[in-house]
OpenMM code with the backbone's topology and positions (N, CA, C; nanometers):
from openmm import Vec3, app, unit

residues = "UNK UNK UNK UNK UNK UNK UNK UNK UNK UNK UNK UNK UNK UNK UNK UNK UNK UNK UNK UNK UNK UNK UNK UNK UNK UNK UNK UNK UNK UNK UNK UNK UNK UNK UNK UNK UNK UNK UNK UNK UNK UNK UNK UNK UNK UNK UNK UNK UNK UNK UNK UNK UNK UNK UNK UNK UNK UNK UNK UNK UNK UNK UNK UNK UNK UNK UNK UNK UNK UNK UNK UNK UNK UNK UNK UNK UNK UNK UNK UNK UNK UNK UNK UNK UNK UNK UNK UNK UNK UNK UNK UNK UNK UNK UNK UNK UNK UNK UNK UNK UNK UNK UNK UNK UNK UNK UNK UNK UNK UNK UNK UNK UNK UNK UNK UNK UNK UNK UNK UNK UNK UNK UNK UNK UNK UNK UNK UNK UNK UNK UNK UNK UNK UNK UNK UNK UNK UNK UNK UNK UNK UNK UNK UNK UNK UNK UNK UNK UNK UNK UNK UNK UNK UNK UNK UNK UNK UNK UNK UNK UNK UNK UNK UNK UNK UNK UNK UNK UNK UNK UNK UNK UNK UNK UNK UNK UNK UNK UNK UNK UNK UNK".split()
positions = [
    Vec3(0.1052, -0.1170, 0.0334),
    Vec3(-0.0240, 0.0111, -0.0305),
    Vec3(0.0401, 0.0804, -0.0171),
    Vec3(0.1987, 0.0652, 0.0448),
    Vec3(0.2486, 0.2196, 0.0615),
    Vec3(0.3450, 0.2798, -0.0863),
    Vec3(0.3595, 0.1929, -0.1270),
    Vec3(0.4130, 0.2064, -0.2686),
    Vec3(0.3241, 0.2393, -0.3922),
    Vec3(0.2041, 0.1928, -0.3513),
    Vec3(0.0734, 0.2161, -0.4517),
    Vec3(0.0583, 0.3990, -0.4224),
    Vec3(0.0021, 0.4179, -0.2607),
    Vec3(0.0502, 0.5590, -0.2300),
    Vec3(0.1600, 0.6395, -0.4127),
    Vec3(0.2683, 0.6351, -0.3345),
    Vec3(0.3831, 0.7352, -0.3881),
    Vec3(0.3389, 0.6758, -0.5357),
    Vec3(0.3026, 0.5481, -0.6317),
    Vec3(0.3121, 0.5633, -0.7880),
    Vec3(0.1986, 0.6008, -0.7741),
    Vec3(0.0491, 0.5988, -0.7227),
    Vec3(-0.1047, 0.6390, -0.7229),
    Vec3(-0.0141, 0.8078, -0.7065),
    Vec3(0.0471, 0.8806, -0.6700),
    Vec3(0.0343, 1.0623, -0.6466),
    Vec3(0.1838, 1.0780, -0.7712),
    Vec3(0.2189, 0.9785, -0.7845),
    Vec3(0.2935, 1.0480, -0.8982),
    Vec3(0.2941, 1.0367, -1.0835),
    Vec3(0.1396, 0.9814, -1.0658),
    Vec3(0.0657, 0.9041, -1.1774),
    Vec3(-0.0786, 1.0209, -1.1717),
    Vec3(-0.0651, 1.1428, -1.0975),
    Vec3(-0.2009, 1.2482, -1.0502),
    Vec3(-0.2974, 1.1925, -1.0380),
    Vec3(-0.2935, 1.1408, -0.8962),
    Vec3(-0.4130, 1.0651, -0.8351),
    Vec3(-0.4371, 1.1072, -0.7835),
    Vec3(-0.5850, 1.1657, -0.7793),
    Vec3(-0.5901, 1.2843, -0.6452),
    Vec3(-0.6642, 1.2362, -0.5606),
    Vec3(-0.7337, 1.1451, -0.5537),
    Vec3(-0.8101, 1.0133, -0.5029),
    Vec3(-0.6902, 1.0091, -0.3797),
    Vec3(-0.5815, 0.9421, -0.4690),
    Vec3(-0.4945, 0.9080, -0.3673),
    Vec3(-0.4247, 1.0476, -0.2560),
    Vec3(-0.3909, 1.1346, -0.3391),
    Vec3(-0.4151, 1.2851, -0.2633),
    Vec3(-0.4600, 1.2826, -0.1240),
    Vec3(-0.5411, 1.3193, -0.1734),
    Vec3(-0.6763, 1.3153, -0.0609),
    Vec3(-0.6693, 1.2425, 0.0119),
    Vec3(-0.6382, 1.1694, -0.0159),
    Vec3(-0.5999, 0.9987, 0.0606),
    Vec3(-0.4973, 1.0558, 0.2221),
    Vec3(-0.4110, 1.0786, 0.1277),
    Vec3(-0.2567, 1.1292, 0.2044),
    Vec3(-0.3125, 1.2486, 0.2787),
    Vec3(-0.3823, 1.3668, 0.2731),
    Vec3(-0.3721, 1.4383, 0.2788),
    Vec3(-0.5298, 1.4225, 0.4659),
    Vec3(-0.6082, 1.4084, 0.4119),
    Vec3(-0.6992, 1.3244, 0.4975),
    Vec3(-0.6300, 1.2625, 0.6443),
    Vec3(-0.5596, 1.1099, 0.5984),
    Vec3(-0.4372, 1.0293, 0.7326),
    Vec3(-0.4093, 1.1273, 0.7997),
    Vec3(-0.3024, 1.2051, 0.6947),
    Vec3(-0.2307, 1.2904, 0.7869),
    Vec3(-0.1607, 1.4366, 0.8253),
    Vec3(-0.3158, 1.5294, 0.7515),
    Vec3(-0.3047, 1.6303, 0.8398),
    Vec3(-0.3700, 1.6822, 0.9545),
    Vec3(-0.3821, 1.6050, 1.0936),
    Vec3(-0.3539, 1.6585, 1.1954),
    Vec3(-0.2431, 1.5680, 1.2592),
    Vec3(-0.2047, 1.5110, 1.2083),
    Vec3(-0.0310, 1.4813, 1.2260),
    Vec3(0.0657, 1.6509, 1.1716),
    Vec3(0.0380, 1.6475, 1.0748),
    Vec3(0.1281, 1.7642, 1.0427),
    Vec3(0.0965, 1.8835, 1.1531),
    Vec3(-0.0579, 1.8987, 1.1356),
    Vec3(-0.0776, 2.0480, 1.2040),
    Vec3(-0.0484, 2.0516, 1.3595),
    Vec3(-0.0602, 1.8883, 1.4009),
    Vec3(-0.0235, 1.8560, 1.5425),
    Vec3(0.1658, 1.9569, 1.5785),
    Vec3(0.2146, 1.8665, 1.4387),
    Vec3(0.3895, 1.8620, 1.4523),
    Vec3(0.3815, 1.9885, 1.4464),
    Vec3(0.3093, 2.1362, 1.3863),
    Vec3(0.3997, 2.2616, 1.3588),
    Vec3(0.2905, 2.2882, 1.5106),
    Vec3(0.2130, 2.2492, 1.4707),
    Vec3(0.1420, 2.3875, 1.6055),
    Vec3(0.2486, 2.3622, 1.7343),
    Vec3(0.3235, 2.2328, 1.7808),
    Vec3(0.3393, 2.2101, 1.9502),
    Vec3(0.5112, 2.2951, 1.8728),
    Vec3(0.5446, 2.2751, 1.7039),
    Vec3(0.6967, 2.3136, 1.7299),
    Vec3(0.6352, 2.5092, 1.7270),
    Vec3(0.5567, 2.5529, 1.6786),
    Vec3(0.5165, 2.7172, 1.6616),
    Vec3(0.4485, 2.7318, 1.8592),
    Vec3(0.4092, 2.6818, 1.8948),
    Vec3(0.2855, 2.7438, 1.9345),
    Vec3(0.1847, 2.7956, 1.9170),
    Vec3(0.1775, 2.7824, 1.7941),
    Vec3(0.0274, 2.8333, 1.7071),
    Vec3(-0.0796, 2.7629, 1.6619),
    Vec3(-0.2139, 2.8004, 1.6816),
    Vec3(-0.2622, 2.6681, 1.5956),
    Vec3(-0.2690, 2.7536, 1.3911),
    Vec3(-0.3019, 2.8566, 1.3661),
    Vec3(-0.2923, 2.9498, 1.3123),
    Vec3(-0.1767, 2.9243, 1.2323),
    Vec3(-0.0500, 2.8962, 1.2961),
    Vec3(0.0597, 2.8909, 1.1811),
    Vec3(0.0840, 2.7740, 1.1723),
    Vec3(0.0513, 2.6955, 1.2536),
    Vec3(-0.0077, 2.4976, 1.1950),
    Vec3(-0.0962, 2.4544, 1.1174),
    Vec3(-0.1754, 2.5534, 1.0905),
    Vec3(-0.3204, 2.5394, 0.9621),
    Vec3(-0.1996, 2.5947, 0.8859),
    Vec3(-0.1052, 2.6834, 0.9106),
    Vec3(-0.0548, 2.7274, 0.7342),
    Vec3(0.0527, 2.6892, 0.7078),
    Vec3(0.1732, 2.6107, 0.7713),
    Vec3(0.2174, 2.5617, 0.7912),
    Vec3(0.2305, 2.3717, 0.7091),
    Vec3(0.1354, 2.2855, 0.7928),
    Vec3(0.0436, 2.1932, 0.7109),
    Vec3(-0.0198, 2.2298, 0.5963),
    Vec3(-0.0793, 2.3171, 0.5192),
    Vec3(-0.0804, 2.3453, 0.3924),
    Vec3(-0.0116, 2.3647, 0.3383),
    Vec3(0.0930, 2.4206, 0.4100),
    Vec3(0.2241, 2.4485, 0.3253),
    Vec3(0.2840, 2.3325, 0.2126),
    Vec3(0.2875, 2.2335, 0.3574),
    Vec3(0.3301, 2.1166, 0.2812),
    Vec3(0.2950, 2.0248, 0.2574),
    Vec3(0.1596, 2.0191, 0.2572),
    Vec3(0.0506, 1.9405, 0.1361),
    Vec3(0.0678, 1.9897, -0.0474),
    Vec3(0.0520, 2.1412, -0.0321),
    Vec3(0.0798, 2.2003, -0.1678),
    Vec3(0.1986, 2.1541, -0.1971),
    Vec3(0.3071, 2.1487, -0.0976),
    Vec3(0.4086, 2.1095, -0.1775),
    Vec3(0.4351, 1.9667, -0.2167),
    Vec3(0.4052, 1.8804, -0.0931),
    Vec3(0.4068, 1.7494, -0.1662),
    Vec3(0.3257, 1.7568, -0.3122),
    Vec3(0.2119, 1.8122, -0.3526),
    Vec3(0.1108, 1.7980, -0.5076),
    Vec3(0.2714, 1.8096, -0.6187),
    Vec3(0.3035, 1.9279, -0.5672),
    Vec3(0.3488, 2.0574, -0.7370),
    Vec3(0.4996, 1.9713, -0.6886),
    Vec3(0.5420, 1.8802, -0.6151),
    Vec3(0.6809, 1.7781, -0.6735),
    Vec3(0.6290, 1.6107, -0.6472),
    Vec3(0.5489, 1.6114, -0.6756),
    Vec3(0.4711, 1.4702, -0.6360),
    Vec3(0.5629, 1.3706, -0.7895),
    Vec3(0.5958, 1.4129, -0.8669),
    Vec3(0.6447, 1.3532, -0.9821),
    Vec3(0.8443, 1.3093, -0.9682),
    Vec3(0.8433, 1.3904, -0.7970),
    Vec3(0.9957, 1.3364, -0.7935),
    Vec3(1.0265, 1.2731, -0.6577),
    Vec3(0.8920, 1.2732, -0.5987),
    Vec3(0.8886, 1.1416, -0.4934),
    Vec3(0.9916, 0.9968, -0.4806),
    Vec3(1.0065, 0.9679, -0.4079),
    Vec3(1.0745, 0.8254, -0.3758),
    Vec3(0.9791, 0.7488, -0.3912),
    Vec3(0.9865, 0.5860, -0.4369),
    Vec3(0.9389, 0.5019, -0.4129),
    Vec3(0.9885, 0.3828, -0.3257),
    Vec3(1.0842, 0.4759, -0.2426),
    Vec3(1.1958, 0.3925, -0.1616),
    Vec3(1.1456, 0.3614, -0.0264),
    Vec3(1.0487, 0.5003, 0.0174),
    Vec3(1.0348, 0.5872, 0.1385),
    Vec3(0.8720, 0.5504, 0.1008),
    Vec3(0.8001, 0.5732, 0.2309),
    Vec3(0.6606, 0.5572, 0.2477),
    Vec3(0.6530, 0.7654, 0.2079),
    Vec3(0.4905, 0.7777, 0.2024),
    Vec3(0.4645, 0.8988, 0.2031),
    Vec3(0.4164, 1.0023, 0.3395),
    Vec3(0.4531, 0.9273, 0.3733),
    Vec3(0.4156, 0.9988, 0.5628),
    Vec3(0.5679, 1.0236, 0.5487),
    Vec3(0.7192, 0.9117, 0.5256),
    Vec3(0.8364, 0.9958, 0.5398),
    Vec3(0.8645, 1.0823, 0.4176),
    Vec3(0.8134, 1.1089, 0.3507),
    Vec3(0.8163, 1.1898, 0.2662),
    Vec3(0.7902, 1.3345, 0.3125),
    Vec3(0.6811, 1.3101, 0.3448),
    Vec3(0.5515, 1.4916, 0.3820),
    Vec3(0.5689, 1.4764, 0.5182),
    Vec3(0.6881, 1.4655, 0.5885),
    Vec3(0.7780, 1.4847, 0.7089),
    Vec3(0.8405, 1.5503, 0.6838),
    Vec3(0.9542, 1.5020, 0.5677),
    Vec3(1.0405, 1.5335, 0.5692),
    Vec3(1.0193, 1.6646, 0.4548),
    Vec3(0.9109, 1.7066, 0.3625),
    Vec3(0.9146, 1.8399, 0.3384),
    Vec3(0.8674, 1.9413, 0.4522),
    Vec3(0.7693, 1.8725, 0.5626),
    Vec3(0.7959, 1.9433, 0.6274),
    Vec3(0.8533, 2.0251, 0.7457),
    Vec3(0.9125, 1.9701, 0.7448),
    Vec3(1.1110, 1.9667, 0.8447),
    Vec3(1.0910, 2.0488, 0.7770),
    Vec3(1.1646, 2.0712, 0.6487),
    Vec3(1.2303, 2.1817, 0.5318),
    Vec3(1.1316, 2.3061, 0.5633),
    Vec3(1.0452, 2.2954, 0.5288),
    Vec3(0.9330, 2.4256, 0.5095),
    Vec3(0.9181, 2.4367, 0.6985),
    Vec3(0.9310, 2.4204, 0.7547),
    Vec3(0.9824, 2.4019, 0.8819),
    Vec3(1.1145, 2.5133, 0.9319),
    Vec3(1.2082, 2.4649, 0.9083),
    Vec3(1.3788, 2.5253, 0.8568),
    Vec3(1.3195, 2.6902, 0.8573),
    Vec3(1.2828, 2.6457, 0.6909),
    Vec3(1.2898, 2.7291, 0.6094),
    Vec3(1.1902, 2.8649, 0.6321),
    Vec3(1.0727, 2.8486, 0.6872),
    Vec3(1.0424, 2.9382, 0.7817),
    Vec3(1.0998, 3.0396, 0.9337),
    Vec3(1.1606, 2.9136, 1.0258),
    Vec3(1.2018, 2.9647, 1.1269),
    Vec3(1.3792, 3.1221, 1.0150),
    Vec3(1.4283, 3.0616, 0.9346),
    Vec3(1.5202, 3.1319, 0.8615),
    Vec3(1.4774, 3.2381, 0.8224),
    Vec3(1.3086, 3.2350, 0.7632),
    Vec3(1.2930, 3.3855, 0.7211),
    Vec3(1.2855, 3.4623, 0.8259),
    Vec3(1.2148, 3.3745, 0.9130),
    Vec3(1.1337, 3.4925, 1.0578),
    Vec3(1.2890, 3.5314, 1.1272),
    Vec3(1.4506, 3.4323, 1.1304),
    Vec3(1.5586, 3.5003, 1.2066),
    Vec3(1.5825, 3.6566, 1.0821),
    Vec3(1.5618, 3.5979, 0.9692),
    Vec3(1.5895, 3.7763, 0.8395),
    Vec3(1.4606, 3.8604, 0.9262),
    Vec3(1.3582, 3.8164, 0.9048),
    Vec3(1.2756, 3.9431, 0.9827),
    Vec3(1.3011, 3.9844, 1.0911),
    Vec3(1.3550, 3.9462, 1.1580),
    Vec3(1.4004, 3.9776, 1.2645),
    Vec3(1.5279, 4.0323, 1.2902),
    Vec3(1.6316, 4.0165, 1.1768),
    Vec3(1.7328, 4.1386, 1.1551),
    Vec3(1.7533, 4.2832, 1.0945),
    Vec3(1.6223, 4.1778, 1.0162),
    Vec3(1.5753, 4.3254, 0.9739),
    Vec3(1.5155, 4.4126, 1.0640),
    Vec3(1.4167, 4.3897, 1.0811),
    Vec3(1.3382, 4.5204, 1.2126),
    Vec3(1.4678, 4.5563, 1.2569),
    Vec3(1.5472, 4.4462, 1.3517),
    Vec3(1.6619, 4.5175, 1.4132),
    Vec3(1.6954, 4.6306, 1.3319),
    Vec3(1.7337, 4.6448, 1.2562),
    Vec3(1.8192, 4.6925, 1.1046),
    Vec3(1.7564, 4.8535, 1.1086),
    Vec3(1.6379, 4.8428, 1.0411),
    Vec3(1.4588, 4.9411, 1.0817),
    Vec3(1.4730, 5.0569, 1.1598),
    Vec3(1.5447, 4.9753, 1.2330),
    Vec3(1.4932, 5.0551, 1.3873),
    Vec3(1.4940, 5.1461, 1.3826),
    Vec3(1.6738, 5.2414, 1.3244),
    Vec3(1.6983, 5.3178, 1.3074),
    Vec3(1.6770, 5.4376, 1.2073),
    Vec3(1.5605, 5.3585, 1.1433),
    Vec3(1.4857, 5.4602, 1.0207),
    Vec3(1.3790, 5.5443, 1.1220),
    Vec3(1.3288, 5.6284, 1.0550),
    Vec3(1.2237, 5.7369, 1.1034),
    Vec3(1.1386, 5.7030, 1.1149),
    Vec3(1.0474, 5.6070, 1.1242),
    Vec3(0.9022, 5.5383, 1.1121),
    Vec3(0.8959, 5.5551, 1.2505),
    Vec3(0.7168, 5.5854, 1.2375),
    Vec3(0.6556, 5.5548, 1.3448),
    Vec3(0.6407, 5.3847, 1.3462),
    Vec3(0.5938, 5.4018, 1.4853),
    Vec3(0.5793, 5.2135, 1.5091),
    Vec3(0.4578, 5.1678, 1.4572),
    Vec3(0.3519, 5.2722, 1.4682),
    Vec3(0.1851, 5.2466, 1.3797),
    Vec3(0.2778, 5.1633, 1.2523),
    Vec3(0.2711, 5.2955, 1.1603),
    Vec3(0.2771, 5.2706, 1.0562),
    Vec3(0.3749, 5.0767, 1.0722),
    Vec3(0.4955, 5.0516, 1.1012),
    Vec3(0.5194, 4.9512, 1.0890),
    Vec3(0.4509, 4.8678, 1.1154),
    Vec3(0.3626, 4.8971, 1.2653),
    Vec3(0.2598, 4.7422, 1.2585),
    Vec3(0.1370, 4.7885, 1.1854),
    Vec3(0.1077, 4.8701, 1.0624),
    Vec3(0.0334, 4.8891, 0.9780),
    Vec3(0.1274, 4.7589, 0.8549),
    Vec3(0.2468, 4.6963, 0.8213),
    Vec3(0.3020, 4.6705, 0.7355),
    Vec3(0.2579, 4.4523, 0.7830),
    Vec3(0.2074, 4.4305, 0.6533),
    Vec3(0.1695, 4.2891, 0.6879),
    Vec3(0.3045, 4.2184, 0.6370),
    Vec3(0.3111, 4.1449, 0.7510),
    Vec3(0.4043, 4.0752, 0.7674),
    Vec3(0.4786, 3.9408, 0.6209),
    Vec3(0.3279, 3.9252, 0.5644),
    Vec3(0.3797, 3.8179, 0.4776),
    Vec3(0.4645, 3.9244, 0.3266),
    Vec3(0.4350, 3.9829, 0.3001),
    Vec3(0.4389, 4.1091, 0.1880),
    Vec3(0.5891, 4.1770, 0.2277),
    Vec3(0.5847, 4.1875, 0.3777),
    Vec3(0.7254, 4.2472, 0.4198),
    Vec3(0.8256, 4.1128, 0.3647),
    Vec3(0.8372, 4.0619, 0.4427),
    Vec3(0.9167, 3.9252, 0.4423),
    Vec3(0.9303, 3.9208, 0.2797),
    Vec3(0.8387, 3.8687, 0.1696),
    Vec3(0.8259, 3.9037, 0.0383),
    Vec3(0.9130, 3.9964, -0.0415),
    Vec3(0.8900, 4.1375, 0.0242),
    Vec3(1.0026, 4.2176, 0.0054),
    Vec3(1.1194, 4.2441, 0.0675),
    Vec3(1.1355, 4.1672, 0.1432),
    Vec3(1.3106, 4.1147, 0.1729),
    Vec3(1.3438, 4.0455, 0.1330),
    Vec3(1.2671, 3.9546, 0.1016),
    Vec3(1.3842, 3.8638, -0.0112),
    Vec3(1.4050, 3.8631, -0.1786),
    Vec3(1.2684, 3.9593, -0.2044),
    Vec3(1.2911, 4.0436, -0.3409),
    Vec3(1.4902, 4.1198, -0.3518),
    Vec3(1.4235, 4.2163, -0.2067),
    Vec3(1.5500, 4.2889, -0.1960),
    Vec3(1.6739, 4.2305, -0.1537),
    Vec3(1.6762, 4.0959, -0.1033),
    Vec3(1.8142, 4.0849, -0.1116),
    Vec3(1.8722, 3.9726, -0.2613),
    Vec3(1.7302, 3.8882, -0.3202),
    Vec3(1.8240, 3.8828, -0.4505),
    Vec3(1.8668, 3.9357, -0.5282),
    Vec3(1.7996, 4.1184, -0.5276),
    Vec3(1.8640, 4.2211, -0.5718),
    Vec3(2.0216, 4.2865, -0.5701),
    Vec3(2.0585, 4.2319, -0.4166),
    Vec3(2.2153, 4.2526, -0.4346),
    Vec3(2.3102, 4.2117, -0.5015),
    Vec3(2.4201, 4.2109, -0.5634),
    Vec3(2.5350, 4.1824, -0.6257),
    Vec3(2.5695, 4.0289, -0.5971),
    Vec3(2.5278, 3.9547, -0.7020),
    Vec3(2.5496, 3.7740, -0.6201),
    Vec3(2.6783, 3.7959, -0.5420),
    Vec3(2.8034, 3.8487, -0.5197),
    Vec3(2.8802, 3.8067, -0.4319),
    Vec3(2.7781, 3.8795, -0.2893),
    Vec3(2.7497, 3.9428, -0.3002),
    Vec3(2.6971, 4.0387, -0.1539),
    Vec3(2.5850, 3.9722, -0.0957),
    Vec3(2.5081, 3.9524, -0.2033),
    Vec3(2.4309, 3.8137, -0.1431),
    Vec3(2.4527, 3.6891, -0.1148),
    Vec3(2.5124, 3.6259, -0.1515),
    Vec3(2.5970, 3.4998, -0.0655),
    Vec3(2.6903, 3.5629, 0.1042),
    Vec3(2.7504, 3.6517, 0.0444),
    Vec3(2.7644, 3.6683, 0.1937),
    Vec3(2.7167, 3.7112, 0.2918),
    Vec3(2.5643, 3.7919, 0.2952),
    Vec3(2.5043, 3.8023, 0.3791),
    Vec3(2.4176, 3.6705, 0.3629),
    Vec3(2.3828, 3.5804, 0.2961),
    Vec3(2.3258, 3.4513, 0.3540),
    Vec3(2.4000, 3.4278, 0.4296),
    Vec3(2.5434, 3.4303, 0.3543),
    Vec3(2.6251, 3.2551, 0.4886),
    Vec3(2.5958, 3.3471, 0.6714),
    Vec3(2.6081, 3.4955, 0.6443),
    Vec3(2.5852, 3.5829, 0.7767),
    Vec3(2.4580, 3.5391, 0.8526),
    Vec3(2.3844, 3.5422, 0.7983),
    Vec3(2.2212, 3.6384, 0.8541),
    Vec3(2.1615, 3.5486, 0.8279),
    Vec3(2.1417, 3.4315, 0.7703),
    Vec3(2.0520, 3.2889, 0.7298),
    Vec3(2.2122, 3.2040, 0.8163),
    Vec3(2.2885, 3.1722, 0.7220),
    Vec3(2.3729, 3.0604, 0.8009),
    Vec3(2.4172, 3.0659, 0.9749),
    Vec3(2.4110, 3.1757, 0.9471),
    Vec3(2.4838, 3.2062, 1.0540),
    Vec3(2.6629, 3.2353, 1.1202),
    Vec3(2.7229, 3.1760, 0.9709),
    Vec3(2.8556, 3.1973, 0.9475),
    Vec3(2.8914, 3.2988, 1.0527),
    Vec3(3.0412, 3.2693, 1.0928),
    Vec3(3.1346, 3.3793, 1.1056),
    Vec3(3.1977, 3.4326, 0.9868),
    Vec3(3.2637, 3.5582, 1.0087),
    Vec3(3.3217, 3.6788, 0.9242),
    Vec3(3.4197, 3.5308, 0.8409),
    Vec3(3.5330, 3.5050, 0.9557),
    Vec3(3.6622, 3.3995, 0.9352),
    Vec3(3.5816, 3.2380, 0.8158),
    Vec3(3.4616, 3.2033, 0.9165),
    Vec3(3.4585, 3.1236, 0.7790),
    Vec3(3.4137, 3.1538, 0.6722),
    Vec3(3.3005, 3.2363, 0.6295),
    Vec3(3.3180, 3.2618, 0.5519),
    Vec3(3.3757, 3.3062, 0.3936),
    Vec3(3.4987, 3.3907, 0.4782),
    Vec3(3.6383, 3.3976, 0.4066),
    Vec3(3.6437, 3.2591, 0.3630),
    Vec3(3.7124, 3.2168, 0.4619),
    Vec3(3.7335, 3.0512, 0.3854),
    Vec3(3.6934, 3.0279, 0.3494),
    Vec3(3.5938, 2.9233, 0.3053),
    Vec3(3.4792, 2.9334, 0.2527),
    Vec3(3.4270, 3.0262, 0.0537),
    Vec3(3.4568, 3.1199, 0.0883),
    Vec3(3.4867, 3.1488, -0.0500),
    Vec3(3.5984, 3.2092, -0.1033),
    Vec3(3.7183, 3.2415, 0.0158),
    Vec3(3.8672, 3.2666, -0.0550),
    Vec3(3.8786, 3.3925, -0.0975),
    Vec3(3.8187, 3.4466, 0.0175),
    Vec3(3.8352, 3.6602, 0.0280),
    Vec3(3.8638, 3.5966, 0.1775),
    Vec3(3.9138, 3.7504, 0.1888),
    Vec3(3.9354, 3.7798, 0.2860),
    Vec3(3.8394, 3.8065, 0.3906),
    Vec3(3.8612, 3.8281, 0.5627),
    Vec3(3.6897, 3.8811, 0.6359),
    Vec3(3.6655, 3.9547, 0.5991),
    Vec3(3.8145, 4.1415, 0.5557),
    Vec3(3.7542, 4.2654, 0.5547),
    Vec3(3.6515, 4.2733, 0.4609),
    Vec3(3.6761, 4.2197, 0.3738),
    Vec3(3.6019, 4.2147, 0.2281),
    Vec3(3.4912, 4.1208, 0.2585),
    Vec3(3.4434, 3.9703, 0.3624),
    Vec3(3.3168, 3.9538, 0.4328),
    Vec3(3.2842, 4.0823, 0.4993),
    Vec3(3.3539, 4.1593, 0.6076),
    Vec3(3.2609, 4.2599, 0.6626),
    Vec3(3.2394, 4.3568, 0.5644),
    Vec3(3.2933, 4.3899, 0.4808),
    Vec3(3.2449, 4.5425, 0.3658),
    Vec3(3.1790, 4.4711, 0.2780),
    Vec3(3.1401, 4.3688, 0.2833),
    Vec3(3.0241, 4.3033, 0.2197),
    Vec3(2.8997, 4.3250, 0.3093),
    Vec3(2.8756, 4.2922, 0.4296),
    Vec3(2.8005, 4.2971, 0.4915),
    Vec3(2.7028, 4.4242, 0.5255),
    Vec3(2.8809, 4.4402, 0.5068),
    Vec3(2.7976, 4.6435, 0.5895),
    Vec3(2.7118, 4.6684, 0.4118),
    Vec3(2.7945, 4.6977, 0.3739),
    Vec3(2.6979, 4.7396, 0.2020),
    Vec3(2.5390, 4.6598, 0.1663),
    Vec3(2.5361, 4.5395, 0.2561),
    Vec3(2.4625, 4.5210, 0.2144),
    Vec3(2.3301, 4.5580, 0.2911),
    Vec3(2.3693, 4.5179, 0.3992),
    Vec3(2.2640, 4.6311, 0.5346),
    Vec3(2.2544, 4.7732, 0.4721),
    Vec3(2.3311, 4.8261, 0.4576),
    Vec3(2.3312, 4.9711, 0.4761),
    Vec3(2.1791, 4.9924, 0.2901),
    Vec3(2.2346, 4.8986, 0.1896),
    Vec3(2.1452, 4.8645, 0.0736),
    Vec3(2.0318, 4.8324, 0.1193),
    Vec3(2.0422, 4.7149, 0.2006),
    Vec3(1.8628, 4.6885, 0.2508),
    Vec3(1.8361, 4.7497, 0.3244),
    Vec3(1.8901, 4.8373, 0.4348),
    Vec3(1.7438, 4.9521, 0.4700),
    Vec3(1.7298, 5.0941, 0.4241),
    Vec3(1.8192, 5.0986, 0.2545),
    Vec3(1.7255, 5.1726, 0.1458),
    Vec3(1.6378, 5.1700, 0.1130),
    Vec3(1.6835, 5.0193, 0.0727),
    Vec3(1.5158, 4.9710, -0.0114),
    Vec3(1.4312, 4.9411, 0.0688),
    Vec3(1.4529, 4.8959, 0.1996),
    Vec3(1.3686, 4.9126, 0.3153),
    Vec3(1.2588, 5.0134, 0.3718),
    Vec3(1.3269, 5.0795, 0.4039),
    Vec3(1.3054, 5.2690, 0.4109),
    Vec3(1.1850, 5.2726, 0.3118),
    Vec3(1.2140, 5.2640, 0.1248),
    Vec3(1.1711, 5.2961, 0.0226),
    Vec3(1.0790, 5.2243, 0.0210),
    Vec3(0.9965, 5.1243, 0.0628),
    Vec3(0.9015, 4.9957, 0.0850),
    Vec3(0.8483, 5.0759, 0.1532),
    Vec3(0.8445, 5.0751, 0.3096),
    Vec3(0.7857, 5.1095, 0.4448),
    Vec3(0.7049, 5.2209, 0.3397),
    Vec3(0.7895, 5.4006, 0.2888),
    Vec3(0.7654, 5.4766, 0.2826),
    Vec3(0.6241, 5.4247, 0.1402),
    Vec3(0.6491, 5.3429, 0.0642),
    Vec3(0.5152, 5.3562, 0.0064),
    Vec3(0.3953, 5.2293, 0.0033),
    Vec3(0.5004, 5.1930, 0.1060),
    Vec3(0.3803, 5.1126, 0.2522),
    Vec3(0.2231, 5.2370, 0.3041),
    Vec3(0.3250, 5.2687, 0.3029),
    Vec3(0.2533, 5.4067, 0.4443),
    Vec3(0.1790, 5.4257, 0.3686),
    Vec3(0.1835, 5.5267, 0.2536),
    Vec3(0.1738, 5.6133, 0.1448),
    Vec3(0.0635, 5.5451, 0.1098),
    Vec3(0.0360, 5.4301, 0.0582),
    Vec3(-0.1162, 5.3944, 0.0722),
    Vec3(-0.2145, 5.3295, 0.1206),
    Vec3(-0.1663, 5.3808, 0.2794),
    Vec3(-0.2687, 5.3636, 0.4116),
    Vec3(-0.3703, 5.4807, 0.3893),
] * unit.nanometer
topology = app.Topology()
chain = topology.addChain("A")
for resn in residues:
    res = topology.addResidue(resn, chain)
    for name in ("N", "CA", "C"):
        topology.addAtom(name, app.Element.getBySymbol(name[0]), res)
């Protein structure tokens, strides 16, 4: 039965997907709820996991149960969510120096803000983006990044400083635009 579900999903069988969904939704929801302490986030992340399962169904392994693969997807989504949240916190600290009221910041939609931040990171020059992500998302030290990229620690520091400055400017503009809409 394990292999049959995987094969059925790979062959676009929507009934097999529904079976997987109804069999595993509560377990997945409870996993996320326990990890986050939030029913809402638990629901959102569980839905995202099932969406990814359907989107990537053609790449499922026939050697592992659907539950194992679903929870691998779930774990990856959770780790990605933690990284994004950590990045949001870093940015909120960084924009703390901007002259914007707390009320205006509270009006920002956090998903939209996160999407804008991700877009701005992607628009950084390639090496600056790589250094910034290694530092802020992966938590590597300047020396570790320098060794990994074969550049000096001073270059790492310069890239991070420039990235933060550039992101502050871009985020300030985004906040100003969003505030003007309200």
